[in-house]
C-alpha positions as CSV (number, residue, x, y, z in Angstrom):
1,X,-47.0,-64.2,24.4
2,X,-44.0,-62.4,23.4
3,X,-45.5,-58.9,23.8
4,X,-46.1,-60.1,27.8
5,X,-42.6,-61.9,28.5
6,X,-40.7,-59.1,27.2
7,X,-38.1,-57.1,29.8
8,X,-37.2,-53.6,29.2
9,X,-33.3,-53.7,29.3
10,X,-31.9,-50.2,29.2
11,X,-30.9,-47.6,31.3
12,X,-33.0,-46.7,34.1
13,X,-35.4,-44.3,34.3
14,X,-34.3,-40.8,36.4
15,X,-36.5,-39.3,39.2
16,X,-37.8,-35.8,39.3
17,X,-38.5,-33.9,42.5
18,X,-42.4,-35.3,42.8
19,X,-43.8,-31.3,42.5
20,X,-47.6,-32.3,42.4
21,X,-47.5,-36.0,44.3
22,X,-47.8,-37.8,41.5
23,X,-46.1,-40.4,43.0
24,X,-44.5,-42.1,39.9
25,X,-43.0,-45.4,40.4
26,X,-40.3,-45.5,37.3
27,X,-39.6,-48.6,37.2
28,X,-39.9,-50.0,33.5
29,X,-39.4,-54.0,32.8
30,X,-42.8,-54.7,31.2
31,X,-45.1,-53.8,28.2
32,X,-47.5,-53.2,31.7
33,X,-44.7,-50.7,33.0
34,X,-44.4,-48.8,29.3
35,X,-48.6,-48.6,29.2
36,X,-48.5,-47.0,32.8
37,X,-45.2,-44.7,32.8
38,X,-46.1,-43.1,29.1
39,X,-49.9,-42.3,31.1
40,X,-48.2,-41.2,34.3
41,X,-44.8,-39.0,33.1
42,X,-47.4,-37.1,30.4
43,X,-50.0,-36.2,32.9
44,X,-47.1,-34.7,34.9
45,X,-45.0,-33.7,32.4
46,X,-47.9,-31.1,31.0
47,X,-48.5,-30.2,34.5
48,X,-44.9,-29.0,34.8
49,X,-45.7,-27.2,31.1
50,X,-49.0,-25.5,31.9
51,X,-48.3,-24.8,35.9
52,X,-44.7,-23.8,36.2
53,X,-42.7,-20.5,35.6
54,X,-39.9,-21.2,33.1
55,X,-37.1,-21.2,35.3
56,X,-34.4,-23.8,35.5
57,X,-35.5,-25.8,38.3
58,X,-38.9,-27.1,36.3
59,X,-36.1,-26.8,32.7
60,X,-34.6,-29.6,34.6
61,X,-37.4,-31.7,36.2
62,X,-38.9,-31.6,32.2
63,X,-35.6,-32.6,31.0
64,X,-36.0,-35.7,33.2
65,X,-39.3,-36.1,32.4
66,X,-38.4,-35.9,28.2
67,X,-35.4,-38.1,28.7
68,X,-37.9,-40.9,30.3
69,X,-40.2,-40.7,27.7
70,X,-37.4,-41.3,25.3
71,X,-36.5,-44.5,27.3
72,X,-40.0,-45.3,27.2
73,X,-40.4,-44.8,23.2
74,X,-36.9,-47.2,22.9
75,X,-39.1,-49.6,25.0
76,X,-42.3,-49.2,22.5
77,X,-39.9,-49.6,19.5
78,X,-38.5,-53.1,21.2
79,X,-42.1,-54.2,21.2
80,X,-43.1,-53.2,18.2
81,X,-40.2,-55.3,16.9
82,X,-41.4,-58.4,18.7
83,X,-44.4,-57.6,17.0
84,X,-43.1,-57.5,13.7
85,X,-41.2,-60.7,14.0
86,X,-44.0,-62.7,16.1
87,X,-47.0,-61.6,14.7
88,X,-50.1,-63.2,16.4
89,X,-53.3,-62.2,17.9
90,X,-51.6,-59.2,19.8
91,X,-50.1,-57.3,16.5
92,X,-53.9,-57.6,14.9
93,X,-54.9,-56.5,18.4
94,X,-57.1,-52.8,18.5
95,X,-56.4,-52.1,21.7
96,X,-52.5,-52.8,21.2
97,X,-52.4,-50.5,18.2
98,X,-54.4,-47.8,20.3
99,X,-52.3,-47.8,22.7
100,X,-49.4,-47.4,20.8
101,X,-51.0,-44.5,19.4
102,X,-51.8,-43.5,22.6
103,X,-47.9,-43.4,23.9
104,X,-46.8,-41.7,20.6
105,X,-49.0,-39.3,20.7
106,X,-48.6,-38.6,24.3
107,X,-44.7,-38.4,24.2
108,X,-45.2,-35.5,21.2
109,X,-47.9,-33.6,23.1
110,X,-45.4,-33.2,26.0
111,X,-42.4,-32.5,23.5
112,X,-44.2,-29.9,21.4
113,X,-45.6,-28.3,24.7
114,X,-41.9,-27.6,26.0
115,X,-39.8,-27.3,23.1
116,X,-35.7,-27.4,23.2
117,X,-34.7,-28.5,26.9
């Protein structure tokens, strides 16, 4: 379907220092990458919020995480646009709708913990 044929063409994601050895692959080209990155970036960003002091270096890493999550959010908007333009089985999929809600919720969670970066 169109969702799985979609390709991200926006700016590449930045790599932040991997302090927690999460080994996040920062490549985002497909729908599956968007789902994976949303989960991994939220988890890693939350570790920064919870475990590191409010100093320049952790704040810079969080700025990168939030910038990457904003790119993931743009990709989600593109995917949503595909679904609106081409209503098919996926647009009625409970798992897709839950996944989109999870992506938005994760982004909002990290952003609320960090505040202005």
